[in-house]
C-alpha positions in Angstrom: 131.8 -165.1 126.5 131.7 -166.4 122.5 128.6 -168.3 120.8 129.3 -171.1 119.3 126.2 -172.7 116.8 126.3 -175.7 115.6 123.7 -176.3 113.4 122.2 -179.7 113.7 120.6 -179.9 110.8 124.0 -179.6 108.8 125.5 -182.1 111.3 126.7 -185.6 110.5 128.3 -187.0 113.6 131.8 -187.1 112.2 132.8 -185.5 115.7 135.7 -183.9 114.0 134.8 -180.7 115.9 134.7 -182.7 119.1 138.3 -183.8 118.4 139.6 -180.3 117.5 138.7 -178.6 120.1 141.7 -178.7 122.8 139.8 -176.4 125.4 136.8 -179.2 125.7 134.1 -176.5 125.0 132.5 -178.9 123.0 131.7 -182.0 124.3 130.0 -185.4 122.7 126.6 -186.8 123.8 126.6 -190.3 123.4 123.0 -190.7 123.9 121.6 -188.3 121.0 125.1 -188.7 119.2 125.8 -185.6 118.6 128.1 -182.3 119.8 127.3 -180.0 122.5 128.8 -176.5 123.5 129.6 -177.4 127.1 131.5 -174.4 128.4 131.6 -171.5 125.7 133.2 -168.8 128.4 136.3 -171.1 127.8 136.5 -170.7 124.4 140.3 -170.0 122.9 138.6 -168.4 119.7 140.8 -170.3 117.8 138.0 -171.8 115.5 139.3 -175.0 114.9 136.1 -176.7 115.5 134.6 -174.5 112.5 137.4 -174.9 110.2 137.4 -179.0 110.9 133.7 -179.1 110.2 133.4 -180.5 106.6 129.6 -179.7 106.4 130.1 -176.2 107.7 127.7 -177.0 110.7 129.6 -175.1 113.2 130.2 -171.0 114.1 131.9 -169.4 116.2 131.1 -165.8 116.9 133.3 -163.8 119.2 131.0 -161.4 121.0 134.1 -159.5 122.1 136.1 -159.1 119.4 139.7 -157.1 120.2 140.3 -155.0 117.6 143.7 -154.8 115.7 146.1 -152.3 116.6 146.8 -149.2 114.5 149.6 -149.6 112.4 152.5 -147.4 113.4 153.3 -144.0 111.4 155.5 -144.4 108.7 157.3 -141.4 110.1 158.1 -143.0 113.2 160.0 -145.9 112.0 161.0 -144.9 108.5 164.0 -147.4 108.6 161.2 -150.8 108.6 159.2 -149.3 105.5 160.6 -150.3 102.1 160.0 -148.8 99.2 160.6 -150.5 95.6 
């Protein structure tokens, strides 16, 4: 599960994070006029909520980030490397 932090001190209530979340992880609380992280376990880690926030009030922290794979060695695929 990922951690999604919303800094309510910075949040201006523009709803950009809510509209950006295509999997409904971030919901909108009309009573308090603020975003709420409803389903963090369903986060796709696309970071659209974080990127769309103009005040940098949203932070997505992947708990189990997937490491990048090691690059193939040059000797295994010599034709794929271009040297200048």
